[in-house]
C-alpha positions as CSV (number, residue, x, y, z in Angstrom):
1,M,53.0,-50.2,122.8
2,K,50.0,-51.5,122.6
3,V,46.7,-50.1,121.0
4,E,43.9,-49.9,123.9
5,E,40.2,-47.9,124.1
6,H,39.9,-49.2,120.7
7,S,36.2,-48.0,119.5
8,K,34.6,-47.5,116.0
9,R,31.5,-46.5,115.1
10,Q,29.6,-44.8,111.7
11,Q,27.7,-41.2,112.3
12,Q,26.2,-39.3,109.9
13,V,27.7,-35.7,108.8
14,G,25.2,-33.6,106.5
15,Q,24.3,-36.2,103.7
16,W,27.5,-38.4,104.1
17,K,27.6,-41.7,107.0
18,V,31.2,-41.9,107.6
19,N,33.1,-44.5,109.7
20,I,34.7,-42.9,113.4
21,V,37.8,-45.3,114.4
22,S,39.5,-44.1,117.7
23,Y,42.0,-45.8,119.8
24,R,44.8,-44.8,122.6
25,L,48.4,-45.6,121.9
26,G,50.4,-44.6,124.8
27,D,49.9,-41.4,126.2
28,Q,47.9,-40.1,122.5
29,Y,44.8,-41.1,121.2
30,Y,44.1,-41.0,117.5
31,C,40.7,-40.8,115.2
32,T,40.4,-41.8,111.6
33,V,37.3,-40.4,109.7
34,D,36.2,-42.2,106.7
35,N,33.5,-42.1,104.2
36,V,31.4,-45.8,104.8
37,E,31.4,-45.6,100.6
38,P,33.8,-46.2,99.1
39,G,35.9,-46.3,102.5
40,A,38.7,-43.9,101.9
41,T,40.1,-41.7,104.9
42,L,39.2,-37.9,104.8
43,A,40.7,-37.1,107.9
44,R,43.0,-38.9,110.9
45,A,43.9,-36.8,114.3
46,Q,45.1,-36.8,117.8
47,G,45.1,-35.5,120.9
48,L,45.4,-36.0,124.9
49,T,42.0,-37.0,125.2
50,R,39.7,-39.5,122.8
51,D,37.2,-36.5,122.7
52,E,39.6,-33.9,121.4
53,A,41.0,-36.4,118.4
54,E,37.8,-37.5,117.4
55,K,36.3,-33.5,117.1
56,K,39.9,-32.5,115.5
57,A,39.0,-35.6,112.7
58,L,35.5,-34.9,112.6
59,G,36.1,-30.9,112.2
60,K,38.5,-31.5,109.4
61,A,36.2,-34.1,107.6
62,E,32.9,-32.0,107.8
63,G,35.1,-29.4,105.9
64,M,36.0,-31.8,103.3
65,L,32.6,-33.1,103.3
66,A,31.2,-29.4,102.5
67,K,33.4,-28.7,99.9
68,T,32.3,-32.0,98.1
69,L,29.0,-30.6,98.0
70,V,29.2,-27.8,97.2
71,M,31.2,-28.8,94.0
72,A,28.5,-31.3,93.2
73,L,25.7,-28.6,93.5
74,V,28.5,-26.6,91.1
75,S,28.7,-29.3,88.6
76,R,24.8,-29.6,88.2
77,R,24.3,-25.8,87.5
78,R,26.9,-26.1,85.2
79,T,24.9,-28.4,83.3
80,K,21.8,-27.1,83.8
81,G,23.0,-23.4,82.0
82,T,24.2,-25.3,79.6
83,A,21.3,-27.0,78.8
84,D,19.3,-23.9,78.6
85,R,21.3,-22.4,76.1
């Protein structure tokens, strides 16, 4: 099989800039979402259409990034609470 309809773009998800790479292989579309810095893969998905694969992968990535943001805030709160004692 040959990769067809390859696409790469950047998009903002919350505070984070991500790369979205999608392509068709046979009957399926595949999508990978990674954070631009440092380039770690956040999510992968597949679907019958490019839109379906991208929506699934972006949904997973948004969930992961939302948790990361919450953890950063929790860390700051703990540090601030410790300093107040």
